[in-house]
Residue, then its C-alpha position, 0 to 999 in steps of 0.5 A: m708737273a702733276e695735274q688734273l682734269i677739272y672740266t671738259g669743255k666744247t673746244k678745250d680741256v681744263y687742268k688744275l696744276d700742283n703750283g697753284n695755276v690752271k693748265l688749258v689743253f686746246k682741241d681741234d673741236c668748234t662750234g656750229k651746226d649742220g657742219k658748219f661753223d658758227p660761233g654763236e651756237n651751243s654745240v659741237g659741230l665739227q672738227i677742224e683740224g689744226v684749229g686748236d693750234v692756230n687758236l692758240r697762236m691767236s689767243i698769245y698774240f692778243f693776250e700779251k698784247i692785251n697785258k701790255e695795256g694793262i687789262p687784267t687777264h689769266y693769261i701766265s704763258a703758252n706751249l705751242d708743241d702741246t697747243t696749251m696755255e697756262v692761266k691763274p685760276a679764275k671763278v666764273f660768274g654764275n655757271g658761266l658767263e659769255v659776253i659779246c661785243r658787237t660792230r655790225a648787226v649779224g648772226s642771233f642780233y639780226r635774228r632777234y631784232q630784224e624789225y629794228c635793222t638790217p643785216g651789217d648797220i652798224l652797231d658801235f661796240y654794243v655788249e650784251t650778256t648770256f649765260k652759258n645754258d646749252e639748254l635754254g639756248d643761251p639767254l641774255v641777261t641784263k645789267d639788272g637782272l644779273i645784280a639781282l641774280d646776284v651773279m655780280t656787282a654793279q662794279q663788276y658789271d661796268s668793269i666787264k662792259e669797259e674792258t670788253r669795249a677795249i678789248t674789242k678795239i685792240v681786235a678791230d684795230e689789228m684786223q682792219n690793219r690787215g683789211l679786214e672788219l670785225y663785225d662780232i667777238k665773244f669773250e668770257f670773263g671771271y674774278d679772282e679772290d679778291g673779285n677783281v675781273m679778268l678777261i679769261d679763255e681765249i681770243a681766237s678767230g672761232n670765237m668772232r666774225v670777220y669779214k672782207d670786202g662783205e664776206y664773211i671769213e671761215p676762221m681757218t682762212l682767217s688765222e691764215l690771214f692774220f700770220a700771213 
C-alpha cells in the first residue's frame, strides 16, 4: 500500500495511505524533561525502548472498547508487528488542540492553582483545553475563546466535553479494576468532513498519570501492570 509521510510528531509519525486513510507509526520517544517522563511537557525528553509497542497495545484495547460504546473515534485497525495503526482521516482543531480530563489535582493543574488546592484533591472529571504550541507552553483556552477564535462551534465543544468525560470514565474504571487510580489523562480530538467530532491520536500510558496506593506509576510499569 502506497504511503506518504505527512507529519513527524513527538511520539508518532503520520502517513497518508492510498486508500484515503492514515497510518500512525508509534515511536519510543516520550515527552519529559531532564530525562524524566512527564505527559504535560511540550518536548521529547527521553526514549524508552518498547514504549511504542505498549502504547499501541493499550490504544487498541481502549479504542475497541470505546468504539463498542458508540463513541466516535478514528480507529480502524492496528498491526503490532510494525507498531502501526490505521485510522480515519480527520482535521484537527486550529493547529492542534489537547483536551485534559482530571480526577485529582496534580501536575500543571496543581502548579497553576495551588493557592486553592492541595496535591491529590479530588476533581470531578474536570475538563480543560489547551492549544498545542510548544513555544507558548500549550496555553489554556476556554470554550468562549475557542468559539471567538473560530476554532470550533459551541456544539463541537459540548460534544468534546461530553465524550471526554465518558472516555475518561471508561479508562478510570479499567484502572480501578486493576487496583490503580487514574489522576489525569490527555486526549486529542478532530473532526470529519461533516464537522462531526471524533477521538484521535492514542490512548496510552504515556498520556496519563496513574497512581497505586498514592504512588505515581511510570508508563512502562503501568503498561506491565495493566496487561498482567
